[in-house]
LUMTI-449404 format. One line per field, with one value per residue (C-alpha): residue number from 1; x, y, z. Coordinates in Angstrom, 1 decimal, always signed. Layout:
num c(NUM:...)
px c(X:...)
py c(Y:...)
pz c(Z:...)
# end
This chain:
num c(1:2:3:4:5:6:7:8:9:10:11:12:13:14:15:16:17:18:19:20:21:22:23:24:25:26:27:28:29:30:31:32:33:34:35:36:37:38:39:40:41:42:43:44:45:46:47:48:49:50:51:52:53:54:55:56:57:58:59:60:61:62:63:64:65:66:67:68:69:70:71:72:73:74:75:76:77:78:79:80:81:82:83:84:85:86:87:88:89:90:91:92:93:94:95:96:97:98:99:100:101:102:103:104:105:106:107:108:109:110:111:112:113:114:115:116:117:118:119:120:121:122:123:124:125:126:127:128:129:130:131:132:133:134:135:136:137:138:139:140:141:142:143:144:145:146:147:148:149:150:151:152:153:154:155:156:157:158:159:160:161:162:163:164:165:166:167:168:169:170:171:172:173:174:175:176:177:178:179:180:181:182:183:184:185:186:187:188:189:190:191:192:193:194:195:196:197:198:199:200:201:202:203:204:205:206:207:208:209:210:211:212:213:214:215:216:217:218:219:220:221:222:223:224:225:226:227:228:229:230:231:232:233:234:235:236:237:238:239:240:241:242:243:244:245:246:247:248:249:250:251:252:253:254:255:256:257:258:259:260:261:262:263:264:265:266:267:268:269:270:271:272:273:274:275:276:277:278:279:280:281:282:283:284:285:286:287:288:289:290:291:292:293:294:295:296:297:298:299:300:301:302:303:304:305:306:307:308:309:310:311:312:313:314:315:316:317:318:319:320:321:322:323:324:325:326:327:328:329:330:331:332:333:334:335:336:337:338:339:340:341:342:343:344:345:346:347:348:349:350:351:352:353:354:355:356:357:358:359:360:361:362:363:364:365:366:367:368:369:370:371:372:373:374:375:376:377:378:379:380:381:382:383:384:385:386:387:388:389:390:391:392:393:394:395:396:397:398:399:400:401:402:403:404:405:406:407:408:409:410:411:412:413:414:415:416:417:418:419:420:421:422:423:424:425:426:427:428:429:430:431:432:433:434:435:436:437:438:439:440:441:442:443:444:445:446:447:448:449:450:451:452:453:454:455:456:457:458:459:460:461:462:463:464:465:466:467:468:469:470:471:472:473:474:475:476:477:478:479:480:481:482:483:484:485:486:487:488:489:490:491:492:493:494:495:496:497:498:499:500)
px c(-42.2:-42.4:-39.9:-39.8:-37.1:-34.6:-30.9:-27.1:-26.9:-29.9:-28.5:-25.1:-26.2:-28.9:-26.5:-23.7:-25.8:-26.5:-23.2:-22.2:-25.2:-24.6:-20.7:-21.0:-23.5:-21.5:-18.2:-19.7:-20.9:-17.8:-16.1:-18.9:-19.2:-15.6:-16.9:-20.8:-21.5:-24.6:-26.7:-26.2:-27.3:-30.2:-31.2:-30.8:-32.5:-35.7:-35.8:-35.1:-37.5:-40.5:-39.2:-39.3:-43.2:-43.6:-41.6:-43.7:-46.4:-44.3:-41.2:-43.1:-46.0:-46.9:-43.4:-44.8:-48.4:-46.7:-44.4:-47.3:-50.0:-50.4:-51.0:-49.2:-49.9:-47.1:-50.4:-50.9:-47.1:-47.3:-50.4:-48.6:-45.3:-47.5:-49.2:-46.2:-44.2:-47.9:-47.8:-44.3:-44.8:-47.7:-46.3:-42.6:-44.8:-47.3:-44.0:-42.4:-45.2:-46.1:-41.8:-42.6:-45.7:-44.3:-41.1:-40.9:-42.4:-39.1:-36.3:-34.1:-31.3:-34.6:-36.8:-33.8:-33.0:-36.6:-36.6:-33.4:-35.0:-37.8:-36.5:-35.5:-39.3:-39.3:-36.6:-37.9:-41.3:-39.3:-36.9:-39.5:-41.4:-38.9:-37.3:-40.6:-40.7:-36.7:-37.4:-40.9:-38.1:-35.7:-33.7:-31.2:-28.4:-29.4:-30.8:-27.9:-25.5:-27.5:-28.3:-24.8:-23.8:-26.1:-25.4:-21.5:-22.1:-24.4:-21.9:-19.6:-21.3:-21.9:-18.4:-18.0:-20.2:-19.6:-15.9:-16.8:-18.7:-22.1:-23.1:-26.7:-26.5:-24.1:-27.0:-29.4:-27.8:-26.3:-29.8:-31.3:-27.8:-27.9:-31.8:-30.6:-27.8:-30.1:-33.5:-30.5:-29.3:-32.3:-35.1:-33.8:-33.6:-37.3:-38.9:-39.1:-41.7:-44.1:-46.4:-47.3:-50.7:-52.7:-56.2:-55.9:-58.5:-56.9:-55.0:-58.2:-56.5:-53.5:-54.3:-56.4:-53.6:-50.8:-53.1:-53.2:-49.4:-48.4:-50.7:-48.6:-45.5:-46.3:-47.1:-43.3:-42.0:-44.1:-42.7:-39.6:-40.4:-42.8:-39.9:-36.9:-39.3:-40.0:-36.4:-35.2:-38.5:-37.7:-34.1:-32.7:-31.4:-27.5:-29.2:-31.5:-27.9:-26.4:-29.8:-29.9:-26.3:-27.1:-29.8:-27.7:-25.4:-28.8:-31.9:-30.7:-28.6:-31.7:-33.7:-31.2:-30.9:-34.5:-35.1:-32.7:-34.2:-37.6:-36.1:-35.0:-37.6:-40.9:-41.0:-40.2:-42.6:-45.2:-44.4:-46.3:-49.3:-51.1:-48.6:-49.1:-48.8:-45.5:-43.8:-45.4:-43.8:-40.3:-40.2:-41.0:-38.3:-36.1:-36.8:-36.2:-32.7:-31.5:-32.5:-31.7:-28.2:-27.2:-28.9:-28.8:-25.1:-24.3:-26.5:-26.1:-22.3:-22.9:-24.2:-21.5:-18.2:-19.8:-17.7:-14.7:-16.4:-17.5:-14.3:-12.1:-14.5:-15.7:-13.3:-14.4:-16.3:-19.3:-19.0:-22.1:-23.8:-22.3:-24.9:-27.4:-26.0:-25.8:-29.4:-30.8:-28.6:-29.6:-33.2:-32.8:-31.8:-35.0:-36.5:-35.4:-36.1:-39.9:-39.3:-40.0:-43.4:-43.9:-43.2:-45.1:-48.3:-48.0:-47.3:-50.6:-52.0:-52.8:-51.6:-53.8:-51.3:-48.3:-50.8:-52.0:-48.1:-47.2:-50.3:-49.2:-45.6:-46.4:-49.0:-46.9:-43.8:-45.8:-47.9:-44.7:-42.9:-45.1:-46.1:-43.3:-41.1:-37.8:-34.9:-32.1:-31.5:-30.5:-34.5:-35.7:-33.8:-34.9:-38.9:-38.6:-37.4:-39.7:-43.2:-40.2:-40.2:-43.8:-45.1:-42.4:-44.6:-47.5:-46.5:-45.6:-48.9:-50.1:-48.5:-49.8:-53.4:-53.0:-50.6:-51.0:-47.2:-46.6:-44.4:-41.9:-41.4:-41.2:-38.7:-36.8:-35.0:-33.7:-31.8:-28.9:-28.5:-28.9:-27.3:-24.6:-24.9:-24.8:-21.3:-20.1:-21.5:-19.8:-16.9:-16.7:-17.9:-15.4:-12.6:-13.2:-11.8:-8.8:-8.2:-9.1:-5.7:-5.0:-5.9:-9.3:-8.5:-7.0:-9.7:-11.9:-10.1:-9.9:-13.0:-14.8:-12.1:-12.9:-16.8:-17.0:-14.7:-17.0:-20.1:-19.3:-17.5:-21.7:-22.7:-20.9:-21.4:-25.2:-26.6:-26.7:-27.1:-23.7:-21.8:-22.6:-21.8:-18.2:-17.6:-18.1:-15.7:-12.9:-10.2:-10.4:-10.2:-11.8:-15.3:-15.7:-15.6:-18.7:-20.4:-21.5:-21.0:-24.3:-23.3:-26.2:-24.3:-25.5:-26.6:-28.8:-30.0:-30.9:-33.1:-34.4:-37.1:-36.6:-39.0:-39.5)
py c(+103.3:+103.3:+104.6:+101.5:+100.2:+98.2:+99.5:+98.2:+97.6:+95.4:+93.4:+92.8:+91.8:+88.9:+87.6:+87.7:+85.7:+83.2:+82.8:+82.3:+79.6:+77.9:+78.0:+76.4:+73.8:+72.3:+72.6:+70.7:+68.3:+67.5:+67.4:+65.0:+62.8:+61.4:+60.3:+59.1:+56.8:+57.1:+55.1:+57.8:+60.2:+58.6:+58.3:+61.9:+63.2:+61.1:+62.6:+66.1:+66.1:+65.4:+67.6:+70.4:+69.3:+70.3:+73.4:+74.7:+75.2:+76.9:+78.9:+79.6:+79.8:+83.8:+84.7:+85.5:+87.0:+89.5:+90.9:+90.6:+92.5:+96.2:+97.5:+95.4:+96.2:+95.5:+93.5:+90.9:+90.4:+89.2:+87.0:+85.2:+84.3:+83.0:+81.0:+79.3:+78.9:+77.2:+75.1:+74.0:+72.8:+71.1:+68.8:+68.3:+67.1:+65.2:+63.2:+62.8:+61.5:+59.4:+57.3:+57.6:+55.1:+53.0:+52.7:+50.2:+51.9:+52.9:+51.7:+53.8:+55.1:+56.7:+57.5:+60.0:+61.4:+61.9:+63.9:+66.1:+67.3:+68.0:+69.7:+72.7:+73.7:+75.3:+77.9:+78.1:+79.9:+82.8:+82.7:+83.4:+85.7:+87.4:+87.2:+88.8:+91.9:+92.6:+92.0:+93.9:+96.9:+96.0:+95.3:+93.1:+93.3:+91.9:+89.2:+88.3:+88.0:+85.9:+83.9:+83.1:+82.9:+80.6:+78.2:+78.7:+77.3:+74.6:+73.3:+73.4:+71.2:+68.9:+68.6:+67.3:+65.0:+63.6:+63.3:+61.3:+58.8:+60.4:+58.9:+60.6:+62.7:+65.3:+66.0:+66.5:+68.3:+70.5:+71.5:+72.5:+73.9:+76.1:+76.8:+77.0:+79.9:+81.7:+81.9:+83.4:+86.4:+87.4:+87.4:+90.4:+92.8:+92.4:+92.5:+95.9:+95.7:+93.1:+93.3:+90.0:+88.8:+85.2:+86.8:+84.6:+86.1:+88.9:+86.4:+85.2:+88.0:+86.6:+82.7:+83.3:+83.9:+81.9:+78.6:+77.8:+79.3:+77.0:+73.5:+74.9:+74.3:+71.4:+70.2:+70.7:+69.6:+66.0:+65.7:+65.6:+63.1:+60.7:+61.1:+59.8:+57.6:+55.7:+55.3:+54.0:+51.6:+50.2:+51.0:+50.5:+52.7:+53.1:+54.6:+57.1:+58.2:+58.9:+60.5:+62.8:+63.9:+65.0:+66.5:+68.5:+69.7:+70.9:+71.1:+72.1:+75.0:+75.6:+76.2:+78.8:+80.9:+80.5:+81.4:+84.5:+85.8:+85.5:+87.3:+90.3:+90.4:+89.7:+92.5:+95.0:+93.1:+93.4:+96.6:+97.3:+96.2:+99.6:+100.8:+101.8:+98.6:+100.4:+100.4:+96.7:+95.7:+97.6:+95.6:+92.2:+92.4:+93.9:+90.1:+88.4:+89.8:+89.6:+85.8:+84.4:+86.6:+85.5:+81.2:+80.6:+79.8:+78.4:+76.0:+75.2:+75.1:+73.0:+70.5:+70.9:+70.1:+67.4:+64.9:+66.0:+68.2:+65.0:+62.9:+66.1:+67.4:+64.2:+61.1:+58.5:+56.8:+58.8:+59.0:+57.5:+60.5:+62.8:+61.7:+62.4:+65.9:+66.9:+66.1:+68.0:+71.0:+71.6:+70.9:+73.6:+76.0:+75.5:+76.0:+79.7:+81.0:+81.0:+81.9:+85.8:+84.6:+82.6:+85.6:+88.7:+86.0:+85.6:+89.1:+89.7:+87.8:+84.9:+81.8:+79.1:+78.9:+78.3:+75.5:+73.6:+73.7:+71.9:+69.7:+69.3:+67.9:+65.9:+63.9:+63.6:+61.9:+59.8:+58.0:+58.1:+56.2:+54.1:+52.9:+53.0:+51.2:+52.6:+50.8:+53.0:+56.2:+58.4:+57.4:+58.5:+62.3:+62.6:+62.4:+64.5:+67.4:+66.9:+68.6:+71.7:+71.7:+71.2:+74.2:+76.9:+77.9:+77.6:+79.7:+82.5:+82.4:+82.6:+85.9:+88.0:+86.3:+87.6:+90.2:+91.7:+91.4:+90.3:+87.7:+89.8:+92.2:+88.6:+87.0:+90.5:+90.5:+86.8:+87.0:+88.2:+85.3:+82.9:+84.1:+84.5:+81.0:+79.5:+80.6:+79.9:+76.6:+76.6:+77.2:+74.3:+71.7:+72.7:+72.7:+69.6:+67.8:+70.2:+69.2:+65.4:+64.2:+66.9:+65.5:+66.1:+69.3:+71.0:+70.5:+71.6:+75.1:+75.4:+75.1:+77.4:+80.0:+80.0:+79.5:+82.5:+84.4:+83.9:+84.6:+87.6:+89.2:+88.4:+89.8:+93.4:+93.1:+92.4:+94.2:+97.7:+97.5:+95.1:+97.5:+100.2:+98.1:+97.1:+100.7:+102.2:+99.6:+100.7:+103.1:+106.7:+107.5:+104.0:+104.7:+107.7:+106.0:+103.9:+106.1:+108.7:+111.6:+109.5:+110.4:+107.8:+105.1:+102.2:+99.6:+102.3:+103.0:+99.6:+99.0:+102.5:+103.9:+104.3:+105.7:+105.0)
pz c(-199.5:-195.7:-193.4:-191.8:-194.6:-194.7:-194.2:-195.2:-190.9:-191.1:-193.9:-192.1:-188.9:-190.7:-193.2:-190.5:-188.1:-191.6:-192.4:-188.3:-187.6:-190.8:-190.3:-187.2:-187.8:-191.2:-189.1:-186.1:-188.2:-189.9:-186.6:-185.0:-187.9:-186.9:-183.6:-184.6:-187.1:-189.3:-187.2:-184.8:-187.3:-188.5:-184.8:-183.3:-186.9:-186.0:-182.7:-183.4:-186.3:-184.0:-181.4:-184.6:-185.1:-181.9:-181.6:-184.6:-182.0:-179.4:-180.8:-184.5:-183.1:-182.8:-184.8:-187.9:-186.7:-184.6:-186.8:-189.4:-187.3:-187.6:-183.8:-181.1:-177.0:-174.6:-172.5:-176.3:-176.5:-172.7:-173.3:-176.6:-174.3:-171.2:-173.9:-175.5:-172.2:-170.6:-174.0:-173.9:-170.2:-171.0:-173.9:-171.5:-168.6:-170.9:-172.2:-169.1:-167.7:-170.6:-170.8:-166.6:-166.7:-169.5:-169.2:-172.0:-174.5:-176.7:-174.4:-172.1:-174.6:-176.7:-173.8:-172.6:-176.3:-176.3:-172.8:-173.9:-176.8:-175.4:-172.6:-175.4:-175.6:-172.9:-173.9:-177.2:-176.6:-175.1:-177.8:-180.6:-179.0:-178.3:-181.9:-183.2:-181.3:-181.9:-185.6:-185.9:-184.8:-187.0:-184.4:-186.5:-183.9:-181.3:-182.7:-184.3:-181.2:-179.3:-182.2:-182.7:-179.6:-178.7:-181.8:-180.9:-176.9:-178.3:-181.1:-178.3:-176.2:-179.2:-179.3:-175.9:-175.9:-179.3:-178.0:-175.3:-176.8:-176.3:-179.7:-180.5:-177.1:-179.2:-181.5:-179.1:-176.5:-179.6:-180.0:-176.7:-175.1:-177.9:-176.7:-173.5:-173.9:-176.8:-174.5:-171.8:-174.2:-176.4:-174.0:-171.3:-174.2:-175.0:-171.3:-171.5:-174.5:-172.8:-169.8:-168.4:-169.1:-168.6:-170.6:-173.5:-174.9:-176.6:-178.2:-181.1:-184.0:-183.6:-183.4:-186.8:-188.8:-186.6:-186.8:-190.4:-190.7:-187.8:-189.8:-192.9:-191.3:-189.2:-192.6:-193.9:-190.8:-191.1:-194.3:-193.6:-190.4:-191.7:-195.1:-192.6:-191.0:-194.6:-195.2:-192.0:-192.3:-195.9:-196.4:-193.3:-190.2:-192.0:-195.2:-193.3:-191.4:-195.1:-196.0:-192.8:-193.3:-196.8:-195.6:-192.8:-195.4:-197.9:-196.4:-193.0:-194.8:-196.9:-193.6:-192.1:-195.5:-195.3:-192.2:-192.1:-195.6:-194.0:-190.9:-193.2:-195.9:-194.0:-191.8:-195.5:-197.3:-194.1:-193.9:-197.7:-196.8:-197.3:-199.2:-202.7:-205.6:-207.0:-203.2:-202.5:-206.3:-205.1:-202.2:-203.4:-206.0:-203.6:-201.4:-205.1:-205.8:-202.3:-202.1:-205.9:-205.5:-202.3:-202.1:-205.8:-206.8:-203.7:-203.8:-207.2:-206.7:-203.5:-206.3:-208.8:-206.1:-204.2:-205.4:-204.1:-201.1:-199.1:-199.1:-198.3:-195.7:-194.2:-195.8:-198.1:-195.3:-196.5:-200.3:-200.8:-199.7:-202.7:-204.6:-202.4:-201.6:-205.2:-206.1:-202.6:-203.4:-206.8:-205.3:-203.0:-205.2:-207.3:-204.2:-204.0:-207.1:-205.2:-201.8:-202.0:-203.4:-200.4:-198.5:-200.4:-200.2:-196.4:-195.6:-197.2:-195.0:-197.9:-195.8:-197.7:-200.3:-197.8:-196.4:-199.7:-201.1:-197.6:-198.4:-201.8:-200.8:-198.0:-200.5:-203.3:-201.7:-199.1:-202.5:-204.7:-202.1:-201.2:-204.2:-206.3:-203.2:-204.4:-203.4:-203.5:-201.3:-204.6:-206.2:-202.3:-202.7:-206.5:-204.9:-202.5:-204.8:-207.7:-205.9:-206.1:-209.5:-210.0:-208.5:-209.5:-212.1:-210.1:-207.4:-210.3:-211.7:-207.6:-207.3:-210.7:-209.7:-206.0:-205.8:-209.4:-210.2:-213.7:-214.6:-216.4:-212.9:-210.8:-213.2:-213.7:-210.2:-210.6:-214.3:-213.4:-210.6:-213.1:-215.7:-213.3:-212.0:-215.4:-216.5:-212.9:-213.1:-217.1:-215.9:-213.1:-215.7:-217.7:-214.9:-213.7:-216.7:-216.9:-213.3:-212.7:-211.9:-209.1:-205.3:-204.1:-201.8:-204.9:-207.2:-204.7:-204.3:-207.6:-208.8:-206.1:-206.5:-210.8:-210.0:-207.6:-209.9:-213.1:-211.2:-209.5:-212.7:-214.4:-211.6:-212.2:-215.8:-215.9:-212.7:-211.9:-208.1:-207.5:-209.8:-207.5:-204.4:-205.9:-206.6:-203.1:-202.3:-205.2:-203.3:-205.3:-208.1:-209.6:-207.5:-209.4:-212.6:-212.0:-209.9:-212.3:-209.2:-207.1:-203.4:-202.1:-200.6:-203.3:-200.7:-199.3:-202.9:-203.9:-200.2:-199.0:-201.5:-205.4:-207.3:-210.6)
# end
């Protein structure tokens, strides 16, 4: 395997960034929900969804392209930075000018909400390019520190605005203020690696990779945006607000984890493009294990405890969100079974598969909803997860065909997480009857504790790599009973070169 390999510190920083980001997002949601009603949730969700569509061509445009490119000069990076900054300025100016010309197009409040959200684009462009430079060099520590502090300050702004009665503005400025702080922290770390350049002709090779990738993400984001608009049109803004909250607990957390796993494993996979096939397979299996071991039990667990978690976290007024969270969390768990395959295909330059995947999702959901016109929010979210179930076996077949990785080698890394999650689910369901008469916080705590213990024990029994990591944490002489004389750090043995 290439000497550009993951280390324990890389995993630690990416996971720390993920935990902090997810924790702050959920914590802020729980606090702001005490001040803001479902209507404001729905309104802000639709506006931020539209902003994130535009941001795909600003922050996200060159991110993976700069990481995937084999050679990269400071002038090329400078051209990419100048391009996205100019594009962001054009988008913001266009929207502001349109609202000035047609002041009654959306209403005064909605105008300012949109302007506040689009203002973030001016800072997201430099963030995307800076993150790509640092992640390409495996400098995950600098990225994580800037991301966590920016998110923390943005969440503080949101809570302050909500407490003052700002309603939907609290969500808008959580996003925008977080981008401003993040940009101020991350860009200085990357300035030494670039040279300002306005000769955009050099961006041709990058754009050939970036544009299909951006269009693919545009379809993914458009699916969510169109879904929320259709829900609001058919079932009302209040129902859209409940679904938006369910998405924040599940899909937003899923996106945070997906981004974290992409930032961690995509550079590893991209570095193996020219390596031997066994090294590429090993990198793929490492990526698969990292993703499934961490994500699968989290989302299945959330689905199982949603009935206790939502009332405890948000109060009885949000109980209608419970079945929505349960279904969406189960769908998110399924999606993580195919996530490393998606990363592998893109790392090898096969973006078209992700594009067709996103196209299928969008068409399926819109056609199904518009034809069947479901009358319940729960039916809506069922339509949301069905394409993920359909595409799981298709993804395995594509990786077998394109990457020459057999089904056995694709599935083997997920078996410990799948079996452990199944045992965890059985324990939680069994306990549900035993603690049914207890208060909701007690039921929640017992289920989480027992499920976590059951999952951890299963991993220790089934997975050799997990046993090695656990043994390293034990005090002597206990660790010597399980390490069999190995001196290498177990995490490094897992993440560095392992020859068959």
